[in-house]
C-alpha positions, 0 to 999 in steps of 0.5 A, a space after each residue: 490518511 493512512 494507506 494500507 498495502 496489500 501484504 498487510 491486508 493479505 495477512 489480515 484476511 488470512 488471520 496472520 498476527 504480526 506487528 502490522 496486522 495488530 496495528 491495522 486492528 487498532 486503526 480500523 474504525 479509529 483512523 481514516 484508512 485508504 486502499 489503492 485501486 491496484 492494491 484492492 485488485 491484488 487483495 481481492 483476486 486472492 479469494 477462492 470463495 465468492 462469499 469471502 470475496 464479497 465480504 472483503 469487497 464490502 469492507 475494503 470499498 468502505 474505505 477511501 479508494 485512492 487512484 495510485 497512478 495517473 500521468 503525473 504520478 507515473 512520471 514522478 514514480 519513474 523519477 523516484 525509481 531512477 533516483 534510487 537506482 542511482 544510489 544502487 537500490 533497485 526496487 523489485 516491483 513497479 507497483 511498489 514504486 507507484 504506491 510509495 510515490 502516491 503516498 509521498 506526493 499525497 502526504 499519506 502514511 503507509 502501513 506495510 510489511 515490505 522491505 522495498 519501501 524502506 529505501 523510499 523512507 530513507 531517501 525520499 521521505 515516505 512516512 510509514 505507520 
């Protein structure tokens, strides 16, 4: 399963071409894709027009929607944050810690365009697409 981060979806819906949106284009309909519940919120809240919101909601909710949090993931995310901080790395956003931790714990690959995930790849085993 490949979980797609909000920055990739936002670029995709804006029509921004980059390696991640190109990869998403190739994966859509060919690979099992997932979106996190909080990622769904981040993406959908950015639409100005109701029609665009409805179309994006239909498309995104046709994917597997993954609960990113929960007690076990929250505790493991805090441990992961602390591990990286001890290495001198401070992740800027808590949501990124939750996303990375959910992917690590569930064995998902992550399609992203965010440098905060690099430390999770180098030190904690996050697999990136």
